[in-house]
C-alpha positions as CSV (number, residue, x, y, z in Angstrom):
1,M,86.4,80.1,105.7
2,W,86.7,82.3,102.3
3,A,85.0,85.1,101.9
4,P,84.8,87.3,99.1
5,V,86.5,90.8,98.7
6,E,85.9,94.3,97.4
7,D,88.3,96.9,96.0
8,V,90.3,99.5,98.2
9,P,91.8,101.3,95.2
10,D,93.1,103.9,97.6
11,M,95.4,101.1,99.3
12,G,96.3,99.3,96.1
13,Y,93.9,96.4,96.8
14,L,92.3,94.8,94.0
15,R,90.0,91.9,93.6
16,T,91.7,90.8,90.0
17,D,95.0,90.9,92.2
18,Q,97.2,87.7,91.6
19,V,100.2,88.4,93.8
20,H,100.8,89.7,97.2
21,K,103.9,91.2,98.4
22,I,105.3,91.1,102.0
23,G,108.9,92.4,101.8
24,S,110.8,90.6,99.7
25,K,108.7,87.5,99.4
26,T,105.8,87.3,96.6
27,I,103.0,85.0,97.1
28,P,100.7,83.7,94.8
29,C,96.8,84.9,95.6
30,C,93.4,85.5,93.5
31,G,92.6,88.7,94.8
32,R,93.4,91.1,97.2
33,G,90.7,93.7,99.0
34,E,88.4,94.6,102.2
35,I,86.4,91.4,103.8
36,C,82.7,92.2,102.8
37,L,79.7,89.5,104.0
38,K,76.5,89.6,102.0
39,G,73.1,87.8,103.2
40,L,69.8,88.6,105.1
41,N,71.1,87.5,108.5
42,I,74.5,88.7,108.9
43,F,74.4,92.1,110.6
44,Q,71.5,93.8,112.6
45,G,73.3,97.1,113.3
46,Y,75.4,98.2,116.1
47,Y,73.4,99.3,119.5
48,K,72.2,102.7,119.4
49,M,74.7,103.6,116.9
50,P,72.9,104.2,113.7
51,D,75.9,106.2,112.1
52,K,78.2,103.1,112.4
53,T,75.4,100.7,111.4
54,A,75.0,103.0,108.0
55,E,78.7,103.1,107.6
56,A,79.3,99.1,108.0
57,L,76.3,98.3,105.4
58,R,77.0,99.6,102.4
59,A,74.5,98.3,100.6
60,L,71.2,96.2,101.8
61,T,72.3,93.4,103.5
62,T,76.5,93.9,103.2
63,L,78.7,94.0,106.0
64,C,82.0,95.4,105.3
65,F,84.9,95.1,107.8
66,S,87.2,97.2,106.8
67,N,90.1,95.1,107.1
68,V,91.9,93.9,104.2
69,T,93.1,90.3,103.3
70,Y,94.3,88.4,100.4
71,S,92.9,84.8,99.1
72,T,94.8,81.9,98.0
73,W,93.7,79.2,95.9
74,Q,94.1,76.5,98.9
75,Q,91.9,78.6,101.2
76,I,89.3,78.8,98.3
77,K,89.2,75.2,98.0
78,R,88.9,74.4,101.7
79,S,86.1,76.4,101.7
80,F,84.0,73.7,99.4
């Protein structure tokens, strides 16, 4: 599944990135950043942990996983 990503400028990951480097290997990509999903049915909250819930839900109905990834065109094509 392909998910949209949000910028993480402190780590140098941007949605507009065109390449991802792993050691000496360069991989073409179409964005890098934190995985964030939006929707009314994504997440109700952590059980008895309102602070963690508020941290995870940055904006109304947006769940951010604190995981950084990159997307390739092949991943995007397979998701549609």
